N, C-alpha and C positions, 0 to 999 in steps of 0.2 A: 210684145212681151207681156202677157197677161198672167197675173198671179191669182186670179179667182178670188178677189178681195171680199171681205165680209164686213158689214156695218152692223155693230151691236150697240145697244143703249143700255147703260147700267147706272146705278147710283143716282136715281132720280132725274135722268135725262141727259147726263153727260155722255158723249160718245166715247166708247172704249176702243174702237178699232175702225180704221178706214180702209179704203181700197188698197190692195197691195200691188196695183198695176205700176210697172216701171215704164215711164214714157221716154221718148227720145229727148224731150226737153229736160227731164230730170237727169238723164245720163250726161248730156252735154253741159248742163249747168254745174253738175258735180265735178266733172273733169276740169272745167274752167276754174272753179273755186279751189279745187285741190292742187292746181298748178302753183298756188302760193306755197304749198308745202314742198313742191319740187325745187323752187328757188331757195327756200330755207335750207333744205337738205344739201343743196349744192354749196351754199355758203358755209355750212357746218363742216363739210368734209374737205373742202378745197384747201383749207389752211394746213391740215396735216400733211398733205402731199407736197405743198409748197416748201415745207421745212426740210424736205429731202432733195430739193433742187439746188445744185451748186450755184447756178447763176442768180437765183433769188437770194440765197444766203450771202453771196459775195456783195450784192447790191445793198442789202439792208441789215444783215446779221452776221458780219464777218467773225465776231467772237465765237459764235456757235460753230461755224465752219472750222475754226481753229481747234475747238474742243473735239469735234468729230474726228479730226485727223490726229489727235493725240492718243496713242495706243494705251497709255497709262491712266487715262481719264476714268473716273468713277462712272460706270454705265448708267447709274440712277440719275446722275446730275448733268449729263451732256446738254440737255435742252433747258436747263434751269436759267432762264433769262427774263428779267422783268420787262424788257422792251418787247420781247416775243409774246409774252402773256398779255401785255397791253394791246398789242395788235389783234390777238385772237379774241380777247374778252370784251373789247370796246363795243362790238356789235351787240352783245347781250345787255350791257348797261344801257345803251341807247334804246334797245327794244323794250326794256323794262319801263322806262319813262313813257315811251310811245304807247304802250299798252294801256296805261292809266288814262291817257288822253283819248285813245281810240274808243274806249267804252262809251264815253259821252258823244263823240263824233258819230259813232255807229248808230246810236239811238236817234240822232237828229237827221242824219242824211241817208241812213240805210246801210245794209250789209254790202250791197254791190258797190256803192260809192266808196266805202271804206277800203274794199279790195283794190279799187282803181287807184286810190291814194297810195296804198302800199306798193303797187306795181310801178308807179311813177318814181318813188324813192329807190326801188330796186334798180331801175334803169340808170338813174343818175349816179348812184353809188358804184355800180359795176363799171360804168364808163370812167369814173374818176380813178378807181383802183387799177384798171387796165392801163391807164396813162400815167401812173404814179412815177415820180422821179425822186421822191424822198419818203421817209417814214411818215411824215405828217400827212401827205396825200393819202397814203395807205390807211391810216387811222381814221381820217375824215371820211373816206369812202366806206369804211366798215361801219362808222356811226350812221351814215345815211342808210346803209343796208339794215342796220338795227332798227331804224324808224320804220322801214318797210316791213320787217318781221313783226314788229309790234302791231301794226294795223292788220296784216293778213292773218296772223295767228289768233287775233281776237275775233275777227269777223268771219273768216272762212269756216271754221268748225261749227259755229252757230248757224250759219247759212245752210250748211249741209244737213244739220239736224232738223231744220225747219222745213225744208222742201222735200225731204225723202219720205216715202211711206213708212208708217210705224214698223211694219214687219221687217223692213230692210234697213232701218235707221242705223243700227250698229255697223252693218257692212259698209254702207255708203259713207258714214262718218269716218270709218277706218281708212277710206281712200286717201284722206289728207296725209295720214302717216305713211301710207304706201307710197304716195308720190314724194314725200319727204325722203324716203329711202331710195327711190328712183334717182332723185337729185344727188344723193350721196354716191350712188354707183356711177352716175355720169361724171361727177367730179373726179372720182378716182380713175376712171378710164381716161379722162382728159389729162389728168396729172401723169398717168403712165406714159402717154404719148409725149406730153410736153417735157417730161424729164429727159427725153432724148434729144431735145432741141436746145442747142447752146444759146446763151445770151438772152433771147426773148421768149423762151418757152413759158416762163411764168406769166407773161402778159397774155398768152393764149388761155391759160387756166383761169385767170381773173376776168377776161373779156367774154368768155362763152356765156357767163351769167346774164348778159344782156338779152340773149335770145328768148328765154321763157318770159322775161318781163314784157317784151314786145307782144308775145302771144296773149298774155293776160290783158294788156292795154287794149288790144284789138278785139279780143273775144268777149270781154266782160260787157261790151256795149250791146251784145246780142242776147244776153241771158236776162231773165226776169228777176226782179228783187223778190225776196221771200214775202208771201202773203202776211205772215206774222209781223214783219217789220213795217209793211205798208199800212196795215190796220192800226198798229201802234202809233203811227204818224197821222192817223185820221184819213187815210186814202183808201176807203172801203171799196170804191168802184175799181180802182187799180188793183187792189188785192183780189177782187173777184176775177178780173181778167188774168192776173198772174196765176191764180189757182186753176183756172180753165186750161192755161197752157201747160201747167205742171202735171195736172191729173188727167189730161187728155179726154177720151170719150166716155168718162164715167158719168153715171146718171146725174141729172140736175139735183135730185133730192139728196144724193150722197154728198155732192159738193156743197150744197146749201147747209147740210148738217155740219160739215167740217168748218165751213166759214163761220157759222154761228158759234162754234166752240172757240175759234180764234178770236172772234169779236168779244166773246165773254171774257176770255183771258186778257185781252187788251184793255177792256173796261176796268178790270181789276188792276191792271198795270198802270193805267192812267191815274186812277185814284191814288196810287202809291208812287207816282213818278218822281215827285220831288225828293231829293236826297237819297238816291238809290244806294249809295255807298253807306250812308248812315242807316238806312232801312235794313240792309243785310245783316247789320249787327244786332237787330232786335231778336228777342227770344224765339219768336215763331220761325225765324230763319236760321236758328242755331245749327242744324245739321248741314245746311247749305254753306254757311260760313266755315264750319269745320272742314268740310270737303274741299272748299275753295283754297284752304291753306294746306291740308294734309296731302291731297293727291299730288300737287306739284312738288311739295317738299320730298315726299317719298320717291317720286319719279326721279328726282335729281340724285337722291341718295342710293339709288340702285348702282350708281357708278357708270351707267351706260353712256351718258353724255361725254364724260371725259375719255372713256374707252373709244367712243366713236371718233371724237375729234383728234385724239392722239394715237389711234391705232398704228399708223406708220411709225410713229416714234417708239411705241412699245415694241414693235417687231424689230426695229433697228437696235433697240436696247438689248434684245436677247440674241443679237448676232447676225441678223439678215442685212444684206446690202440695201441701199436706198431703193433701187428698182424692185427688188424682191419684197421690201417692206410695203411698197405701194400695191404690188400684186396681192400680198396677203390681205390688204384692206379691201381690194376688189372682191376677193373670195368671201369675206365676211359680209359685204354688201349683198352679194347674191343670196347668201344664207338668210339674211335679214328679210329680203323681199319674199323669199319662199315662205318664211314663217308668218309674215304679215298677211300674205294671201291666204294661208291656212286659217289665221285668226279671223279674217273677214268672212270666211265661210262658216266658221264655228260660233262667232260671237252672238248671233241671233238664234242659234240652235242650242248651244251649250249654256250660254249666259255669261255675264261679266265675272261674277264671283269665282266660278270654277277655273277660269283662265288666269285670274289673278293668283289663285292659290297654287296651281300647277307651275306657273311661271316662277313664282317665288322660290319653290323648291329647287328648280333648275339653277336659278341665279346663285343661290346659297352654295350649292355644291361646286359650281365653277369658280366662284370667288375664293372659297377656301382652297381649292386646288391650285389656283394661280398664286395665292399667298405662299403655299407650301413649296411650289417649284421655284419661285423667285428666291425665297429664303434659303432653300437647300442648295441651289445651284449657282446663284449670283453672290450669295453671302451678304453680310451686312455692309461690306465696303464696296460692293459692286464691281470689283476688279477681276473677279474670276470669269473665265470664259464658259458660257453655258454649253453643255454638250448638245449636239445636233438633235438627238432624240427628244431631249427635254424642250428644246426650242420649238420643235414640231408639236409637242404636247401643249405648249402655251397657245399656239395657233389654233389647235383643236378646241381647247377650252374657251378661247375667245369666240370661236364659231358657235359652240353649244350655248354659251352665254348669250350671244346675239340672238340665237333662235328662241331661247327661253324668254328673252325680253320682247322679241317680235310677236309672240303670241299672247303677251300679257300687258305689262306696263307700257310698252311702246304704243300700240293703237288705243288701249283703254284710257290712257291719259288724255286723249283727245275726245274719245267717245263719251265717257262718263260726265266730265264737267259740262260738255255742250248740251246735255240732255236733262240734267237734274235741277236746274234753276227755274223757279217761276218766272214768267215773262217780265214782271215788274222789276226783277233784280237780275235778269239774265245777262244783259250787257255788262253790268257792274261785276257780277260774279265771275263771268268769263274773263273780263279784263283783270280782275284781281288775281285770279288763278294763273293767268299767263304772266302777269307782272312778277308774281312770286317765283314762278318757274324760271323766268329769265334772270331775275336777281340772283337766284342760286346758281344758275348756269354761269353767270358772270363770276360769282365767288369761286366756283370750282375751277373754271378755266384760268382764273387769275392765280389760284393757289395750288393746282394739282401738280405741276411740274416741280414746284418747290417742296410740296408735300412728299412726292415720290423721292426727291433727293434727301429729305430729312427722315421720313418714316420708313423708307425702303419698301420691303414687301408688306409692311404693316398697313399701307394704304389700301390694299385689297381686303384685309381683315376688317378694317373700319367699315367698309361698305357691306361686308357680309353680316355684321352685327345689325345694321339697319334693315337689311332684308328680312331678318327674323321679326323685327318690330313691325314693319309694314304689313307683312303677311298676317300677323295676328290682328292688326287693326282692321284689315279688310274682312277677316272672318267674323269679327265682333260687330262692326259698325256700318258696313256698307250693305244696304239692301239690294236685292236683285231688281234691275230695271228692264230686263228683257221683255219685249212685247208690250210695254206700257206706253200709251200716247203721252207726249211730253206735257200736254194740258192736264193730265190726270195723275201726275206723279206725287201730288200732295198726299193722296190716299196711301201711297206706298210708305212715305215717311211716317204718317199718322198711325200705321199698323206695325211699325218696327218696334222691337222689344225695348229699345232704349230711347229712340227719338220721339216716341209717342208722348213723352212727357213735355215735349216742346211744341209739337205740331198736332193740331186737332183737325178732324175731318169737318169740313164745312157743309152746312145744309145747302143743297143745290139751289142757286138763284135762278129766277126765270130768265130764259135766254132773251137777249135783246133782239127785236125783230130785224131781220136783214131783208130789206125790200128789194124787189126785182129778181128776175131769173138769174141763175148763176151761169 
C-alpha cells in the first residue's frame, strides 16, 4: 500500500511532510492500540442493556423492576435510582483519577506499556463483574474497568497519532473511536441474546469483555513503541529501529529526516520536562490549555454520552418492550459505525472544522426535535402513552443524532487533542483532556436519570443550547490542522487570528546530529 509520499522542507529546515506509505506494521499496531477503544465501548454500552434484563434487576435492582411493572409510574422516573447510577458512573470516576496518573506513567514507561497496564485492569475487572454476587463486587469491578479506561484512553490516541503518516493521521486516529463503537455494537448484540437467557444471561454480558482484554495483552507484545516516546526517554537507537519497522522500505534519507525532527522535538520536550502540568498553564501554551478543557467539556455537553449509555432506557421510556429497546440500540450502533467510517474517509480530505460545523447543525435539530416530541406526547407528568408514530420518530431522531455525532464530535474528540499538543506537554495535555472528559461523564451518568425525572423533556433542550455555544467556539477559535505534521503545529497556532497573541513562531534551531544509518 504505497501512497506516493512527498518529503518537503519549509520554515528553515523543519520537515513539513513525510512519506504517506501505510505499512503492515502501522496497520497492525493501529488495530491493536484501537482495541482499547473496543473494550471501552463495550463497557459503555453493556450497562444500558443490563437494565432491561429481568434476571439482573431481580438480583441487584428489584426496586427498578417493581417500577417497570407499575403501569401508573411516571415514564421519566422509572430508572431514577441512586444505586443504579453509582454502578454505571463509578467506572468514569475511577477513569478520571487513572488518567491523571497515566499521563506521568506513559512518559516514563512508554505508550505501549501503558496500554498493557490498561488491558490488565480490563481483564481483572471483567472477571470480577462476571462472577459478582452482590452490588459491591459489581461496583469494584467497574472501578477496575475505570482504571483500565484511564490508561488506554490516555495512551492509545497519542500512540496512534505518533506512528501514522501525517497524510492519514486523522483517519487512523479515528480508528480508536470506530473501535469504541464496534465495542458498543458487540455489547448490544450480546445483550440482545443474553436477555433471552434466564438467570445467568447477565453474566454472559459482563464476561464477554474478557476476550478483547486478552487480545490486547497478547498482541501488544508484538507492536513497536512509538519513536516519539522512545526518543523522549533517550532511546534513540530503539526509536530508529521502531521507525524502520513503521515506515517500511522508505529511503534512509527520508527516515533520517523524520527522526531528526522527532529528536528536535524531544530535545525541546526534555528541556521543559519538569512540571508538565504546571508548564501547560504558561501563556505560550494558552491555546493548548483552552482546548484541553473546552473539547472534552463540549464533547460531553452534546448529550451523546448519556444518549449512548441510556439508549435502551430512552426507548423503553417511549413505550418499547425491553427486547425491542435493545434492538433499537443495535440500530443506532450500526448508524454510528457507518457515520464514523464516513468521517474517517473525510477528515483528512475535508478537514476538522467543516465536520465540526456540519455535525453541530445536525445535533441541534435532533435535540430540539426530541425535546418537542417528549414534551408534546409524554407531557410534563410522563404518564401519557406516546403514540406509535411519535415513538418511531424518536428512534429516527436518535439515529440521525448519532450519525451527526459520528461524523463530528465523536471521532474528532479523539483526533484533535491527540495531535495539537507539543511533545513536552503532550502526555499532560492528553491526560488532562481525558480526565476532564471522564469527570463530566461521571457527573452526567450520575445525574442524567435524576435530571430526566426532574427536567422532563427540558433535559434535551439543555444540551441543544450548549451545541449552539460549542459550534460558535469551533468557528472562532479552533484552527484547521489537516495535513500538518504534529511537530510543526506551533506555526498553526502562531498564525491564528486570536492565538497568535500567545504563541510566537520560533526561529528554527539547528537539528541535532543523528549518527548512524536509519
